[in-house]
N, C-alpha and C positions, 0 to 999 in steps of 0.2 A: 432524409436529407442530408447530403454529405457534409465533410467535418466542414468543409467552410463556411459554409453557409450555415451551419448551428454556431460557428464562431462569432458570423455576421449579425444573429441574431440576439446570443449571449451577449455580445459587447452591446448594440442598442437597447438590452433590457436592462441594463444599468444606468441611470445618468452620469455623463462624467462632469467631475467636477465646479468643469467651468463651463460647460455648453452654452451659455451665454456670448462667453470670451471668442469661443472656434467658431460661431457663428457671424459675429459681428466681426472679426480679421479676416474670415473665409470673401463675406459680403465686402471687405473693404479692397479686398488684393480684385475682386471681381470689378469692382465700380472703376478703378486705378487702371485694368486693363480694356475696357469699355471708354475711359477716357483718350488711350491713344486710338482711338478710331478719328473722332473727330477734332483731334489737335490739328493736325493739318487745313483745315477747311478753311479756317480764317486767310491762312496766308496764300492757298492755292494759287490764286489771281496773281500774286507777288512772286509767285516760287519760278517764272524763267526768268525775274529780275536780278533775284537773291543767286541764283545758281548758273547764272552764265547759260542758260537752255533754252532750245527753241518750247513753244506752250506743249508741244505732243509727249515730246521726250520729259520732259516736267513732271508729268502726269503719271509716269513711273513711279514714282515718288506715293502715289496711292494706290498704283495695281500692284506694285510688291507686296504692298502689306496683307492685301486680298489671297493673293495667290501660295503665299509663304503660309498664312493663316489656315489656308483649306490643306494645307500638307501638314502641318504641325497638328491639327485639331484630334482626327484621327489617331495617329503617331502617337501625341501626346497620351490620351485615352489609354491606349495598349500598352505604354510602357508603364505607365502608373501603375494597371493591374498586375503587370510582374512583376516592379520591382519595387512598390511605393508611390501612389498619390502624394502625400505629402512631398518626398522626393524631387515626383517631376514638377510638380507646385511651385518647387523653389527656384529647380532647372530654370521654369516658365520666367518667373518675375526676374532672375540672373539676366534671361536673353533682352527680357525688356527694359531695363538696366544701359545694361551692354548697349544695346539697338538706340535707344534715348541719348547716350553720351555721345555716340557716334556721328548720331543728328545734328546737335549741341556742336561739335565741334565741324563741323560741315560747312566748304564753300564750293560744294563743286556737288556735280549732279550725283557722280558714282558715290561717294560716301553715301549720301542722304540715300538712296536706293537700299546701299549695302543696309545701314541704318535702320529705315522701316520696314527691310527685311525683316530683320531681326525682333523688331516689334510684331512683327506680327508672326513669329513663334511661337508669341505670347499666349495664345489666344486660346490653348488648351484650360487656361486656367480657373473658368467658368464649372464647364462638365468637370473637373476634377476636383473642385471645391464640393459639387453636389453629391461627387461620389465617397470624399471623406463624410459628409455628415449623414450620409445613410448607412456607414461603417461604425461611427461614434456616439451620432445623438440617440438618446432616448424614441421609442417610434413615434409618443406622442406630439412631439417635437418636428419629424422629419419633415412633413409635412408644409408647416407653417414654413419651415428656414430653405429647404429648396426652393419653395415662391420667389422667399425674398433675393435667394440667390441668381435666382434666374432673371428677377427683376430689375439686380444691380446692372443690366446689359443696359438697359435703359434709360438708367438713372445716369450711370455715366456718361452716356451718350449725351445725353439733354443736360446736365450739367456741367460738362466739358467745353461747349459751344460758348456758352457766353463769358466762361471762365478764357475758355482761350481768345475769344474776339478782343478779351479786354486787354491780355494780355500784350496781343499783337498791336494795337491802336497807340501803348502807354510803352512796352519797351522795345530792346530787340527781339527780333522774331526768335532766337537761339534760346531765348530763356523759357521759351513755352516749350523746348525739350530739356533743358534743364530741371525745369519741374516736376516732368514727368522721370526725369530719373531719380529725381529724390523722392517722389509716391511711391516711387518700385521699392526704393529701400527700405522705405518705412515696413512698405507690405511685408517686404521680404522677413525683416525683422520681426515683425511682429509672427507671422505664421511659425519661424522658429523656436519664437518663447511661447504661444501657448496653443500650437495646434497639434497632436497627438499625428503620428504616422500608424498610418491603419495597418494590420497584420493580416486583413483580408486581402491575399495574392493570387496567383491562375500561376506563377514560375511561369517554367517551360522555356525556349527559345524563343526569342523576337524573328519575327518573319519579313527579313528584311526583304526580300525577291517580292513578296506581297504589299510592300510600304512604296519600293521603288515604281512597280507597278500603278500603285494607285496614284501615287504624286502624279507621273508622266500623266496619268490619264483626268487627274483632276486640274492640273493646270495646263492643260491642252484645251479643256472644254471652258473653265473659268477664262481663261484669256481669249477666246472665240467672242466670248459674251462681251466681256468689259471692254476689248479694244475691235470688236466689230463695226461699229459704227465709224469710228474713224479708216479703220482700212477698208467698208464698205461690208455689206455681209453675203453678195453673191461673188467678192476678190477671193483669188484663188488662196489667197495664206488663210481665210476665215473658213473658208470649209474645209480646208486642207483639215484644219485645225478639228472644228468637228468633227471628223473622219478618222482620224487617229482616235480622238477623245474614243468613239464609239466600237474603235477596234480593239484597243489598250485596255478598255474596261472592259468589256467582253470577254477576253482573254484572262483578264485578271479574277474576275469572277467564274471561272473556268478554273484558274488553279486555287483559288482561295477555297473551294469546295472539296477538292480533290489533298490540299495539305493539311498536316494532322493537329497544326497552333496556327489556324491561320489568324491575319491583323484582324478582320472581322469574321465573326463568325455568319456567315450567310443565312444559315439556315435559322437562327436564332432571330436573326434579323427581318425573315420573312415571316415567322407567328405575326398574325391577324393584328394584335394591339401595339407591334412593334413599326408594322407596314405600317399600318395608315396613320399612326401618330408622325412618323417620318415623312406621309406623303403630306400631311396635313399644316407640317412644319413648313416644307417650302413654301405651301401656299400662306401660311402666317407670315415670314420672312419677306415675302411679296410684297403682302400689304401694307406692312407697318414701313417699309423702306417707302414704297410709293410716296407716305406723306412726306416725308422726310427730305423727298426730292421738291414736291410741288409749293409747299409750304414756304420754305426759304425766296423760294425764286418770286412768290406771289408776294412775299412780304419787299423784296428791293428793287423788282421794278418800277419805272417810275409811273407816279401818279399819271403823270399827262398820256402813258398808253387806256388808261380809263380804267384798269383792271387793278393796275401793281400802286403798294402804298408805300412805295420811296423810301423804307426806314434802311440804319443802320446791320450792319452784321451783328451787331451789340444787340440791339433789339429783336434781332431772329433769335439769338441765343434766351435771351428772355422771356420772348414767346413761347419755345419749346420746352423752358426748364419747366414750367407745372407737368407739362406731361411724363418725366422722370419718377417726380415725386405722387404725382397718381399711379405708377405702376408700383414703387415699393409700397404707398398704404393699400392697392388691390391685394394685396401677397396674404394674409393673414385672414382676410375672406374669400380669395380665393382656395387656402388650405379650409377652411369651415367647408365649403359649398361641395369639394372633393372628399370630403369626411362624410358628409353624411349623402349626399347625393354620389357621388361618384366621382373621377377628374374628366370622364368624357361629358357628365352634361357641363362642369369647368369649363371644356375647352369648346363646347361648343356652345355654348353662351358670349364667351369671350369670341368668338366668330357673330354674333348677330351683334353685338356692342359695336365692333367694326365695320362690320357692313353700315349699321347704325349711323357712325360719324363718318362715314367717307361720303355716304349722301346728305346727311345732311351741310357738307360740305359745299355740297356741288350748287345745294341753294345759298349758302350762308359762306358770302367768302370777300366780302366790301369792306369791312371793318377789324381791327387788329384785333379786338375782344373776341370776335367771329373766329377767327385762327385758334385764339387763346382755349377757347370752347370745345372747336373740334381736336383740339390735339388732344385734348386732356380726357375725351370720351373712349378716342384711338386709343390713348392709351391705356386707359380704364380696360378696354378691352385685351390689349398685347398685356396686360397683365395678368388677368386670368387667364389665358394660354398658356402663358409662360411659366405663371405654375403649375399647371395642370400637364402638361408635358412630361417633367422629367419624374410625376407620380407616375405616368402612364409606361414611361419607358422602364422604373424601377420595377413597376410590377409584376414585369414579362421577361425579365432578363435573370439570369446568375448574378448573385454579390459579384461574385470575380470577377465578372466581364460589364459591373456597372462604368465605370471608367470612358472604356471604349465605344460601349451602349452610346451615352450620355452626349459624348464628344461625337458620334456619329453622328446625332441628332441636333446640334449645334451646328456642322456639318452645312444638313440640309438645309437650316437657316438661313445659312450663309449662300447657299446656292439659291435661292428663292428672295433674298435682296439683289444679288448680282442680275439675276433676270427683269427684276424690276429695276433696278437703273440700267439696263438696256433696249427693253420696253419702254419706258417713260422717255429714253431718248429718244427713241427712231420716232414718236409720236408726236414731241415737243417739237423735233427739226423738220418735220412733213405739217405741221399745223403749225403755217405763223403767222406776224402782220409785218408788215415796212414800217419800220420807226425809225426817220431820215434817212439814212445809210444802213442801217442796219437792220439787222429781220431777227426779232424775239417770240416766242409763245406764243399764242394767244388766247384766249380766255377759256374760247371753246379748247382747246389741248390739255388743257388742265384741267377741266370738267372730263374731257376722255380719260384721261390719267384717272383722278376720281374716281371715274364709276369700274374703271380696270382693275383698283384698288377694293372695291365695295366688292365685286364679281369674285377677286380673288378668296376674299373674306365667306363669300357664300360658297366656293367650291373648299373651302377647309370645314365649313359645316358639314355640308354633306360625306366629305370623307372622315369627317368624327362620327358622323353615322355610322358606320360601318364598323367602329371599334365596340368591343363585346360588352354587353350589359352590366350593370353596377348591381353589385347582391352584398346585400352589409352582413358580415361576419363569417363570408367564404374563404376559405385558406386553398391556392391553388398552387400546384407543382405541377409544373407542364415536364414530359422528359425530356432524359440529358442528351444533347446533340453532340455528336463525334465525341463521345468520351469525357464532357465536361463537370463540372460540376451544374448541380439543377437550382431553378430559380429558390429566391430567399422567398420567403410569404407574400400575398398579393394581397396588396390591403383595398376591398370594396371590390374589385373587378375580378371576372372571370375568363378565362383565356376560352 
């Protein structure tokens, strides 16, 4: 093995004196960043009035965050591998605080978009945190801790919605962003005090050309997906963005294969374990977000429709909040199953549970408790899956590339959620009923979206079936690619 990998193994062989504190602080940082994603949901209908803008223009306050996160996640991971994961985590939190302050001071559209984009640049915190855990925690703590860190995404989103709804209902909307800034400062201070800087680094030169190419391709792809419904899926703008994305990403791939120090090592990414984990992540990202689109609308639509429950946004948040807690509760169980049976089995089990949750939702959607139960079942499945994904990724890449690989995996989930939003939007826009002068999504439309969500979970199951088999006690080391360090010890999975 390389010196880098040997150092990583030594670092994890002896327990850091404050490993519990490291895990808690990193999970808190993940929760704070995921709060940012749900922060504006309660005020989206009011943003045009608050910012003196049209509804389509105000929607950029959400789109800007998505696009910034897509760029920042892989770039932040690579920079973390090169210059220090803790350092980049602190930079990400600083961007979150700066963006929150800009939004808190905003009274018009442009500053709000700038602030939300800065918040999106903090999206690399979770993959960076997982990578720090790999470098700093003892081996026996790693699986459970990374599962908890992955679950922080769901916890922050689930707890953030009712909290944001409560603040929006009782205080000035700017308080949402002052709260986000304060939480970001707390997380940054705790990281500075309690999280050590990893010594596992790749060094080398940053691939600026590759990062610009990837950014251009991803922004074009995600912009076309997120705005295609507004612009028209067959419009010249939408099709042009998709065509541009295909050309740029193909050219980027050729460039990355030829450069000595690429932003993304595509040869490592093409390994079966990494490739099929990332493909399954897209399907899981789709499946998780489909529920986030359906349940709030079912809860808020008028009871007079015959299937809406006529509840407030605060109630929506309270219904979805248990899902995040279930995800966190599944973290140790996910780690235990991965240790005994392998993360492939955990991922497949998660897919089965998510598919069962959506199937249950098709039959049970007429009472609030039905939706609480469904969200908890789906949350349990997502908790299993999100706990298994980092283990699969880290079991197949060099220790010096952990942050970049985890960041790419997080990006795959984000692409899945964007596709889910687009497809669900098309279905619900086409399957409507007349309610007074308005056209509302029909009950059948919601059931179709839930069936698609179940289908995405089944697809994730099929993709996970192609992952390597679990063999306890096997240590595998794949050949070095492009002159890079070999992977560290692979726990429980063969390549």
